[in-house]
N, C-alpha and C positions, 0 to 999 in steps of 0.2 A: 305453766310455761316453760320451764327450765328442765323439762322431761329428758330422760335419756330414752330414745326410741330405737327398735331393733327392727331393720327391715328382713321380714320372710319371703324368700323365693319359693314358693312352697313345692315346686318340683324337685328341690335340690335339698330341702330341710330335712324331712323325715317321712319314712317309708313305713307305713303300718302294715300293708299287705303282702310287703316281700316283693313286688313286681318289677321294681328298679326305678318306680316313678314315685317321688315324694306327693304326699296328699295331705289335706285337712286334719284328719286323724293323727296322721304321723306329726303334723306341728303340735296339737294337742298332746300327744304323749312327752314333747319335750319342754312343755312350759316350765316343768320343774326346774331345767337349766335356765331358762331365763329369768325364774324368779330369784335363783341363787343368785345370778350374775347382778341381780339388782335393777332389772328392766322396768320402766314405768309403763311402757306403751309399744305396740307392735304394730307393724305396717305390713298387711297382706298383699302381696302382688297379686293380679288377676288369676283367679281360679274359675271364669266364667265360661259357658260353653263357649267352644273356638275350634276351630279348623287349625290353630296353632300354627299359621304360617309365619306370624311373629310372636311366637311364644306367649301366646295368650291375650296379646293387646290387639287382636282383629276378632271381635267380639260379636257372637251371634244372638246371645240374650244377656241383657245386662243385669237380670233378676234373678240367674239360674245359677248351678254349679256344674261345672263339665263331668261326667262320670270317672273321668281320669283322676279327679282330687275328690271324689265322694259324694256325697249328698248334702242338701240344705240339712238335714239332722245333723250332719258332722260339723258343719259350720255352726250352726246354734250350740252345740257342746263345746266346740273350740271358743266361741265366745262366753259362754257361761263360766267355762273353767277359767279364763283370762280374768274376768270380771272377779271371778272369785279370788283371785291372787292379787288383786287390786291394780291389775294391768289394764289400760285403755286398750282398744283396737279399732283401727282407722284401715280401709279397704281402699284399693285403686279404684278409681274412677275415670273413666275414658270419653270424655265427653267431645273429643274433635272428630272422631269416625268411628264408624263401625266395620265390621266385615264385611267383603262383597257377598257374603253368604247370609247374611241378616236378611230375615225376611222384608225389612222396611227398603233395603236397596234392591233387592230381587224384584220386589214390587215396582220401585221406582224406575228400573232399566227396562222393564216389560213392554212399555209404550210411553211416547212423548206426552199422551194424555192421560197417563198414570196419577191417580190421586196423591201419590207419594213424591210424584216426580221432582217437584221443587223443596224437597227433604235434604237434596243433595245438590250440587252446583253441576250445570251444564254449559257447555260453550260448542259452537261451530267450528271455531278455531282455537288453537292453544294459545297462550302467552309463552313468555321466557322463563317461566317460574321453573327452579329446580326443586326436586324432591330431597328429602332427607335419605341418608344411608345410603347414597350412591343409587338411588332408585331410578334416575334420569330424569325426564320431564315429570311435572304434578298434574299432566292431563294424559289420560289413557282413552282412546276410542272404541266407544261403546257399538260394534258392529251393527247389532241389531236396530238400534235407534238413529245410526249414523251421528251422534254426537259423541263429544269428549266428556268424561267426568273428572272432577279435581279430587286429588288426593296427595296431601303433604308429605304422606309417607310411601309404602307401597301400594302398586295398583290395588291389591286386594283388600284396601284399607281407605274406601271413599269416606271424603268428608262430609260432616254434616252440616247443613245451612242453618246456622242458629238465629238467622234473620225470620225464619220462617215461625210462626207461633205455635205452631203443631209440634215443631220439634222442641222447642223450649219445653212445652208441658209434656211431651214424652218424656224428655230427659230429667225434668222436675220430678215425675211419678218414679223413676228409678232411683232417685236419692232418697224419697220419701220410703220406698221399699226396704231398704238397709236400715234408714234410721229407725223405722218403725221395728226392724228386729232388733234394734238396740246397739247398732254401732255408733263409736266416738267421734267418727269424722272420716274425710276422705284426703288422700292424696290425689290431685287432680292432674293427671296426665297433659304433657303438652298445652299449659295452660294458656300461653302465649299467641296459642294457633287459633282461637275461636273467633274471634271478629276477623274479617277479611275486608281488602280494597275491593269493593264492589265493581269498579271500574276495570279491575284485572289489568292495570297498567303494567307493561315492561318492567323490569328491575333491573340497572346495571350491575347491581351486585352479584345478580344470578349469573350474567353473561360473565363474571369472574370467577364462576364455580362456585358462589355462596349458596347453601339451602335455603329456601324462603322459610322454612320454619324456624331456621336463626336470626330473621331479622324481620319476621312478620311481628307487629307491635299496633294493631290498631286500636283506636278508643272504643270501639263498639264491646271489645272484651269486657272491659270494666264496667260497662252496664250490665252485661250476662252476669259477672261475678257479684255484684250488688245485688241481683235477684236471688243468687244463689245462697249469698249470706243471710237474706232476709228470711230463705225458706230454713235454714239450719238453725238459724236463731229462734226459730218458732217452737222448735223442740226443748223440753227441760233439760236441765243440766248441760255441761260445758262439751261442746260440739265443736269441732275444728276443721280448719280448710287449711291443708299444705299446698302450696303450687309447685308444680316442676315450671319455672318460669326460665327456659333455657336461652337467657341473652347474653349473659355473662359480663353484664354492665350493671353495677349497683345501682347508679342514678337511674336507668330505666326500670329495673325490679325493684325497687322501694315505692313506686308507683302502684305496683300490685296490692300493697296494703290499704291502699285509699285513705280514707280519714277515718281508719277504723271500721269499716263498713265493707271491705271486700275480703282478701285473705287475711288470716292471722298470721301465717308462716309462709315464707317462699324459701326454698332451697338456696343455698349460697353455693354456686358453681367454681368460682375460681380457684379453690382449694383441690379440686379434682385435677387442675391443669399445673398445681403449682410444682415446682421442682425442689428438690432438697436444698433450699436456700435460705439463710436468715432473714436476707435483705428482702426477698420476694413475700416472705410470711410476714413480715413486719410491715410491709404495704398493705397486703390483703386485709389484715386484721385492721390496721388504722382506718382503711378507706370505709371496710362494713361500719367500724364504731363513728365515723364522722357522716357517713350517709344515711344510717338507720337510726342512731340515736336521737338527733333533733325531730326525726319524724315519729318518734316513739313508737319505733317498728322492731319487733325482736327479732334477732339473728337466728339461721339455723346452720349447723355446722356439720358437715360429714366428709370424709376422706375417700369414699367408694361406694359403689350401688351396682346393680346387676349390670349396668349398661357399661360400666368402664373396669379397666384392669384393678386387681386388688392393691391395696397399698402396697404390700411388701414386695411386690413385682415392680411396681412404678417407681421404688425406691432402690432398684438395683439388687433386690433379693435378702438385703440386711436384714437381721434380726433385731441388731441393736437400735438401726434408724426406726424400724417399726415399732419397737417398743417406746424410743423416745416421742415418735408421733403421738403415740396413745395419750403419753404426759399432754402434749400440746391441745388435742382433741378435746380431752375431758376438763379442761381448765379455761376455757373459754366462755364469754357471756353469750348465753344463748340455749336454744334446744340442740340437742344431740343426736345425730340419726347414725347408727350402727348398722353396717350392712353384714348379715350372717356369716360367720367364720372368721371376721376381722378379730375377733376376741382370741381366736387361734393361732393369729399371724400366718393364715394360709397363704399361699402363692396362686397364681394364675395356673390353669392348665396348659400342657404344652401339647398342642393339636395340628395336625395336617390341616390343611384347607378342608381335604376330602373327608377329614373326622368330624367337621363342624356341623352342629344342627341349626344354629341361627344363621339367615342370610347375610347377615351383617358380619359375621365372625366375631359375635361378641360372648363367645362361649366361656372364655379363658375365666371368668369370674364366678360361672355358674356351676363348677363341680360341687358334688354332692357332700355334705357335712359329714366328716368321719366322727361317728359316737364312739364306737369300741376301739381300742386299738389292733385286733385281730381281725383281718377280713372275714366277710364282706362289711366290716365297720358298721354293723347295725343297718344294713342294706339287704336287698335280694340280690340273687348272686349276679345280676345283668343290669346295673345301674345303667340309666339313661346317658350318663356321660360318665368319664372315668372320674378316679378321685384325684384331688389335687396332689402333689408330690409329699413325700414321707408322712402318707395319711396315718400311719400306725402311730408315730412317735408324738405327731401333730393332733392326733384326736382328742375329744372332749374326756374320753377316759384316762388317758394317758397324763393329760394337763391338769385335771384335777388332782392325782396323786403327786403333782410336783408343785409344791409352793411358790417356787421361782418361775414357773410359766408364765407365758403371755397371757394365759387367759386368770391366773391369780393376779396379775397387775392389773389387768382391766376391773377386775371386782374390787381391788383396793382403791383404784381411782374413782369407780363409780359410787363406791360409799363414801369416801371421804367429800366427794361431789355433794352426796345429798346431805352430809350432816354441815355443810358450809354454805352459809347464805352470802357470803364473800364470793366465794367459787359462782355460786350460780347467779347471783343477781349484782353484784358489785361492780365498780368501775374499773377499767382496765387502763394503765399507765405504763408507756414503753419505758424500760430502763435499758438506755444503751450503755453495756458494761464493758464488753469486749467484743471485739471483731470475731465472727464466726459463732456467736453465741446469741439467741433471742432470749430475752428476759424481760419479763414485765410482771407489774403488782396488781394483784385484784384486792381489793378493799371496800367494806361496807361498813360504818361505823367503827368501832375499835377493832374490828376482826380483819387481819390482813394475812394475805400470803404473796409469797413471791414464788415465780415458775421459773426454771432456767432450762434451756436445752441447747445442748452444744452439738453445733451441727458439723463440727470439725472431725478429723480422724485424728485428734491428738489432744493431750489435755489441755484443759484451759482453767488458769485462775479466776476467780470471780470474786471481785472484791467489792462485799458488803460490808456496811458497817452495823454494827450490832452482832448479836448471837441469834443463830438461826437453826432451828430443829427440823431436820428432813422428816416428812410424814409419809411421803412415797416417792421411790426412785426407782427408775426404770432397770439400773444395772447395780449389783452390790459393788461397792467401790470405797476404800478406804481413806481415800486422800482429804485431809482438812482443807477446806477451801477451794478443792478443785474440782472440775468435772472431767469424768472420762470421757473419751471419745464416744460420740453418739448417744450422750446421756441425757436424761431427762429427770428432773428434780421439783418436788413439791414442798416447800418450805414454810415454817413460820416462826417470827421471831421469839423467842424465848431460851433457846439453848446455846450449845456450841455451834459454831459457823460451820454450816454443813455437816455436820457429824452423820454418820451413815447410819441407815437404820438397820438394825439385826433382824433376823428373823423373828426374835421374841419381840423385839420393839414394834414390828409390822403387825404381828398377833394383837399388840396392845393396841394399836392405833385402830384395827379393825373393830375391836371391842367400842372403843371409844366413840367411833363413829356411826354406831349403829342408829338407825332411825327410832 
């Protein structure tokens, strides 16, 4: 449960056939990078057959592979090779909706008397619910049958009616298909959207401009999840359900863990909105500990994903802030999800609206991963999106050759996390040492670490009692007892106060922390 997971957005990860689009074989060919980094689990975003109106989240076959991503044999090889390296594999499951091109919906809209008509939601008149991503009303008129159908997202993504037993049975079968192939679990898209208010009452919050997917939180969703959990638990081995419960309130999110009979994990979204501010971060961490701890619910931490700006872009382009944030991310209690390319400190693409592929303009964080320093950076000559800025100097090849790169910092942090039960499972205690500094203790038994992160653009003295040795630091700084601007430190009490770690010292730490 304390794993470091890595999100693979397959279209932008690795291009095996040099056609400019990433694919499953390209992902398999770069598993060595993830193994070297220390990744425990990979989450693969949708690769299913799709018209790609929402970049694969509009699915026409939940049990297939879109030809642009390869074949089922490619998936099986990727899964087997990941397992051979000791990495778990989870895949996206998108139970809220299908593509409007899915055979189920094509049949449903063919006539009001269709056998699959009630697999979706239909009304004679729309209510005031607003769709996500600026898509307007959640209701679109089907002119052939003269009724409106429901879609929490785009009109090309009609919502499935989970109250219908045949829908439940069909979607359970999609889970069994992938479990039978050997996947280790699922990231469940838009989890909170599954249960619906069947009175379809207007919502004043939608009148105020809020999208219904951000406020939908119906009790029936928990019944759906309990059945899904029973299904996955019926398989041998550890299978995990990770929910995208995008409600932004921990008091509501914690309910989706149930009593250990629903989700094992839910994404924690406030960090994606958090500014570079130690007070905000202290409040976020304390709230997670306060809400999830008593419920015996395990936290999930992430600073970016395929729907949000990259960490470095959000933090003003500062590489020092980016490095310090890596120290923060990998020293918190919980499971960590790392979005592809964050280990390189990549920035968002700078695109004009006419250059964007995604209808909601979320392309910025989806640029192809630069593997080699020289163009075309391990890709075909015409990638589907441009590369992030400074792709050559920030490529995997260039950073592997630089011991002080962001990539090596992530590797050191992941390795010390793997070596320390205190960092993985220990208690979290806030240390209010200095304004502008986020400081906390991680402790389990006699093992203890202190994490110090300077959010200020100025040196800060840190008054710690005792002798502390730095195991990982985000920048090379020689000041005893001080933090440099935007400086993150992981220290243990045993030597000089904040003694800087030399390159040789870091190498020794790497050896000492091998699993």
